[in-house]
N, C-alpha and C positions, 0 to 999 in steps of 0.2 A: 703510718703502721701499715708494713707490707710484712707478710708472713708467707710461710710455705702452704700452699695450699693444699687440701685434701682431694681437691676436685681431681678426678681423672679425664672426664669431660670438662674442656677448660673453655667452652662456649661463653661463659657469663664474664669470667675476667677476662677474656681476649676482647669483649665487647663493651668494657666497661668506658666512661668518657676518659680524654685523656687529663692526666692530673691536672692540667693548668685550665681545665674547662670544670673543672671540680669545685665544689664551694670548699673553704676554711673550715677544717672539723674542731669544734673545742671541747676539750674533755678535763674541765678546771673542777668538777666535785669529786670528791673522793672516791664516791660508788662508781664512778666511771672510768676508773683504773682497770682495765680488763687484760687479764694473759693473754698471751700470743694465740694458746689453744681455747675453742669456746665453742662448745655446742648449745643452742639455745632451749633443746628438749632435756638435755641433762640438766639445767640450771631450774627450769620451771616446772618439771614432772617429776624427773628420776631422784631430785634430791628430796622429796618431799618423803618419798618411801625409804630411801637411805635414812633420813632421820627419824624414821617411826613413826611418821603420820599415813603411813599407806591407806588406814583404814576412815578416813575423813573424806566426808562427802564432797567430790569432785562437780559432777556433771548429774544436774535433774533435768527431765522432761517430760511432757504429759502424756498420760497413760501408765503411769507409775514408772517409769523407767529411771533407777539411779544407778551411777558409776561412783566408786571410790576414786580416787588417786590410783590406788593398787591397781584396780581394773582398769582405768584408763592405761597404764603403763604396760599391762599385759596385754589388750589390744592394739596397742601402737607399736610394741614389739613383733606381736604375728603379722600385723599388717607389711610393715618394715622387713620380714623375712620373708614375704611373698613377694614383695617389691625386687629384692635383690633375689633370691632364688628361684623365683617361678617367673617374673617378668624380667629379669636382666639388666634390672637398674644399676649404674654404676654412680660415685659420687659426682655431681653436679648435672645430672640429667634433670630436666624440668618435667614435672609432673603437674597437669591439668588436676584440679579439683573443683567436683561440681555437685552442690547438694544445696539444700536451703540450711538454714541453721539447725544443725540437730548432732547428737553423741558421734555418732560413724565420723561425719565429717571432722570434728576435732579428734578424732582418734586417725584419721587417714593424714592429718594436717603433721600431727607428732612424730607419724611413721616417717613423714618426707625428712621432718627434721633428723631423725635418728639415722636415715640410712644416707644422709650427706647428700640429699636433694635438693630442689629448687622446686618450692611449691607456688602455683600458679593457678589461684583461686579465684573461680569466676562467679559473676551473678548469675541467681537460678534462671531469672528472666532471658538471658542471652539467646540469640537466635544462631542455627547454625552459621551464617555469613559472617555474625560477630565473633562465634567460637573460633572459625578458621582462622579469621584475622590474628585473633591471639594466638593461635598455634604455630601461625607462620611467622610473627614477629619475636616469640618466645622460643622459636623450633621446638616447641614441646614435643616430647619422646613417650612421655609414658602419661595414661589419665586414668583416673579413678572417679567413677560417677554412679550417684544415685539412681537405681533405677526408673524411679517416679520422673528422671528427667533426660532419658535414655535416647529418645526419639531424635532431637536436635544435636546432640552429642553423635550420633550415628553418622546424621547427615554429613557434619563436620568432618568426623574420622575419615568418611568415603573418600573426602576431597583433600586429604591431608597426608602424603605419602610419609613425612617425617614423623606421623605419629605411629610408632610400631606396636605399643600394649595398651590395650582397654579392657578395665574390669567395671563390673557394676555391682553395687551393695546394696542392703534393703530389700531384699528379696529372695526366696528360696530357689535353689536351683544348683545343679552339680557344676556349674562355672562361674557359680558367685564368689565375691571377695570373702564373705562368710565360710563358705566350702573351704575355700583355700586355708584360711586363717586356721580352719579347726585342726587341717594336718601341718600345720606350723609351728614351730618352737616358740613358747612364751617367753624365750630369754632371746637377749639382742645387744650385742654392745654397740654403743651409739660409734659413729663414725669419728674420729678425732680432727675434727674440722677446725680451720684456723677460724679467728674470730673476725677475719674479715674476708670470709668465705661468703658467696651471696647465699642467700635463703629463701628469699622472697621474689617473685617478679608483681610487684602491685601495679595494676593496670589503672588509670586515672578513670572516673567515673560519668566521664561525657558529657560533660555541662558546656563544651564547645562541639560534642559531635567527633571529634578525631582523639581516640584514646592512646595514650604514652605508657609505656613497660617503666616503672621505676624499681631500681634494685636496692635492695636492703640486704645487709651482712647479718649475721648472727649477733654481733654486738651492738648491731643498732634496735634489734628487736629488746636485748636486757636495758639498751641505754632508755630508752622509752618508760620501762617498768620503773627504772630507778629517778626519772624527772618527775614528771607531772604525777601519777600517783601518790607518792608518800608528800608532798609537798600541796597539793591543793585538795585531791581526792579524802586520803586519808583514811582509806578503807580497812577493816581487820580481817583477822582468819574468819569471824563469826560473820561475817557478810555473806548477804545471797544478792549476787548480781543477776540482773534480766534486762533486757533492751529490744527493739528492733533491727538496729542495723545489722546487714549480713555480715557474716565472718569473713566476707571476699573483700570486704571494704575493710580499707584498716583503721576505721572509726570501731568497728562492730569488734575486728580482731583484737584490739587491745582492750577496749570495753568488756567485751564479752567472754574472753577467753586467757589473753595473757595476763591483764592486771588483777582478776581475782586467784589467776592460780600463782601469780607470784607471791602474793601473800597468804597463800593456803586457804583460800575461802573457796566458795562454790558458786556455781554459775546456772542459768536456767535458759536452756535454750529450746526455742519457739521456731517451729517450719514458717509458723503464720503469726505475725506479730504487729498487726494493725491495735490501733487504739483499744477496741472490744479486747482482744485475746491477752493483751499487755495488762489492762485492769485485772482479768479474768486470772491470770498466772502471777501478779501482783499477790493478789488474795490467797489465791491456791497454796504457793510456794513460800509463802512470808518473805517477798523478796525487800531488801532494805536499800538498794544501790539501782539505779535505774536509768539507762543511756536510751535517750530517742532523741527527735528531730523537733523543732520549735511547732511545726505543723500539729504533731502527736502531744503535745503537751497542751495545747488550745482546745484540742478535743474533749483530752482526758480532764482538762479543768472544772468541766461541768460535772465531772464525778467528785469532786473534791469532797464531799461529805464522806463518801464510801473511802477514799482514799487515806484521809483522816484518822481511819479505824485501823489500818494496816501499819506495818513496821515500818514502812518505808521511811527514808531520813535523808537520802542523798540522790539529788536527780542532776545529770548533767546534759545539757545540751549542745549539740554541735552538728556539723554537717552543715550548715547556713546559716547567716546570722542570725541571731535572736532579738527580734526587736521587743524595744523597752516595755510595750504593752504585753506582750505575752509574759516577762518576766514579773510584771505586775499582778496579771491573771492569775497565774499559777500561785505565787506567794498568797493572795489573798485567798486563794481556794484551797490550799492544802497547806499552809502555813510554813512551807518549804521553799527556801531562798535559791534557786536555778545556779548551777555552778556553770559557767559560761566558756567557752574556749574554741579559739581557730588552731585548726590544724590542715595538714594536705598529704595527700598522698607521695608528696614528694620529700615532704618531712618526715613521715608516717604517722607522726601523731600529733598531740595538741603541744603549741609550744607557747600560746599566750592564753593568759586565764588568772583565775583568781579561785579564792575558798567563798565559803558562805560569808564569813564573815568581812570578808574587803570590798563585795561587791558595790559597786556603783551604777545606776539606772544608766542604759544607753553606752556603757564601757566594757569592751572584752575582758580585759585585765591588763596586768602585767606580763612581763615575760616570765616563763616558768625557770625556777633554777635550773641550771645548765644551760640555757639559752639566751642568745644577747637580741636584741631586735632596735631599730630605727627607723623613721621614716625620711626616705631620701627623694631628691628630685630627678627630672629626669637625664642630668649628669652624674647621678652616683652620690649628690653632696647631700648630707643630712640637711634637714631644714629646720625652721624653728619650732618650739611648740606652738600648737593651734595652726600649724599649716597643713591644708592635705597634702600628702604624698605618697610615694609606693612605699610599700611594707617590705624591710629587708631584714632576713634573719640568718643568725649563727647559730649550731649547737653541735650536739654528738651526733648527729643525722642530718641528711641534706639530700638534696637532688642528684641523683644518678642516674640520666635517662639512657636506657638500652640503644645504643646507636640512632639515636635521632639528633637531630639538626638543631630542634629546640632547647637543648643543653646551653647553647650559647645566649639564648635568650634569657632563660630563667637564674641562670647563675653570672654574677656580675661583681668582679674585682672581690672574688671571693665569696661573697654574700648570696645567698637565695633572695630572689626577687619575686616575692610569691605570685604578683597579680594583684594584689589588693590595694585599694586606697586607705588609707587610714590617716587619723589624726591624733598626734601624742599632746597629752595637755601639763602643764607643770610639775605634776604631780608622778610622772611617769605613767599615768594609764593610756591602755590604745583604744580610740573609739574608731569602730568600723564605719565607713563611709560608703564603700563600692567596691564590686570588682573593678579595676583599671578601663576593662573595656566596658563598664556599666555605667561611667560617668557621662552625663548627656551634658553635650555643648550648645545652649539655645541662647540664640542672639548677644551671643557673648558672657553668657552666664554659666559658670560650672554646676550642674544640677545632679547630686545625687539619687539613683533610683531607689534605693533603699530608704533614703529619708521621706519621698513621697509615700513610699509603701506604708511606711509606720504611721503617715497621717492619715492616710485611708483607712487603715486596719482599725484606727479610732472609733471611727463612723461603724453605729448599732446594725446598719444594714449590710457591713460587708463581711463576708466569711473569710476570703483569700483575695490576695491582688499581687499582681507583677506588674512593673512599671518599664518601659523600655524608651529608648530615643529612635523615632523615625523620621526621615529625610524631607525635608521641607523646604520650597523655594527660597522662601522671605527669611525665616530664622535658621536655616542651616539643619537643624532639628527641632521637633517640637515634643514636648512628653507625651508618652500615650501610656493609658491603664487599662490593663485588661482586669477585669472585676470579677470574680465569683458571690452573687449577693448568697442572703439568707435565705431559707424556704419563707416563702409568701411576699418576697420585695420583688417589683415591677423593675425590669429592667429597660424603662422608657428614657424620653428625653427629659421628665423631669427628673429623674434618678440622676440623668448625668449631671444638670444643672447644682441637684443639691450636693452630689461629690465635689463639684468642683470648686462651690463656695466655702463647701466645709476646708478643702486641703487651704484655699487662700486665708481662713481665718485661723489654720493652725501653724503654718510655715510661710516663708515669705512668698506673697502673691505670683512671682513669677515663675514660681517651681510647680503651679498648679497643672492639670494634667489637660494639654487643649485637646485630647481626644479619649475617649472612655469607651471602649468596648466589652459587653457583657459576654461569659462565656460559663461552660459548666462546669469546666476543671482546669486546671494550671498543668501545664507538660513538665513533669518532674522526672529525675533518674530514680533507680531501684532504691538508691540510699536517701530519696527524698529532695535533693536538691533541684532548686528549679532551673531548668533550660530556658534561658532568654532567648539564647538563639532560634529556637523553635517559633515563639512570637515575632519574631521580624523574617522569616523565611515563609515567603516572599513578603517585602515590607508591605504594611498595611497602610491604608490611608485613614485620616482623621475620619472619626464616627461622628 
């Protein structure tokens, strides 16, 4: 579907991948029959006020802050007016958003949607060099930044001539965004955007160290609201969402903003969301739906007795593979079955998952309604059940890199090839094996790093671990484990042998780690994803 764009600044449409390099898009659910004109802010925010639900609580935050849907709409309207009338934004301009998860970030995001801009949300911990790269790739023209994160933003702006306008918020001052909002009208007519106008540039979270900008339309935002949430999560307007992923991460944007607002529920936004803050937030705000990564669930499981006394009822794990041991630990600690899922920035959100009643140990699940998936070989042919291969996906969303040659490797024959190695069983369940670049080939054996990690995680001395392949003259590669031990455990030669013997007794002996290195913590992205490439640069020798 190609319609008349509302964008005056045509940068995004001009830099879409050629049609032949884009995936085939599938719209076979009734809910995915979108009109040609669509603004996701109208559907997710203004609709609730128009339907008489403006007084429903929308966002809460520590310190007693509570916004209704009407409050959020008014603030977003004011910011949209500031963007257009004070900062000169025209539809199609890119707006960098920089803040921890807080209500003003949500208001800014919706303001950009309303004004027909393109939101470029960034991780709070990014440095000036990384921000400058994002500004350059996206040709960002405007920025709204939390004052607490102003320093790195200032340095990036000084070296980015294309960034014409910058306003800061969450501080008192005559030049603050809040001061401008006070002068702005609380009314704003949303730009009549096309369903296929780009509204998000989502930057990959950097597990490979080389970020890419993914382009998503207004219809994509609505599509993910109609696929995974109603079929797998099944939340209601009475639910209270909480979680750790940043709103700059599409897992967080969906789970903590889009999905609750689509059903008229409320969300809790925490600027700091480690396990202690999540536990406190669940208690204080009576949260019922939790989004976080497997590492947080492992830590929180120790507080299972307290969590059982809260109304928490739905727990979603994504961002990285969910070990079967973590699923079991959480179920035993809280009585709640984790909802697992795999998504990708390129696909916008989760496309394989399950609900609580259909979970299988070790399985990610089945394709979410609206999506289809298969396992293929290197030539793109579908492989039989039980065969390891590459995961390929189609649905209403898909990969559109912004002017990036890597588009050709992600999309093959109309399918999104995600870079994950999977096995599908005869019942259609998909089982994660590894990232395709995490498959270790040692003396002719194919070894999936996550399988070895899962074996190690079952040992009581291991708190966390990561497994990589390192070069070896005799075997091509050997399995090396980086292990974080629990307090009180000694990282000595005896522990190395103990862990090696344990793995040999747990999985096929040839998969055991021939090298073990004990470290204090694993390198992760802000979203909690393991950065394996940092463990192999430079390549390590055997321990």
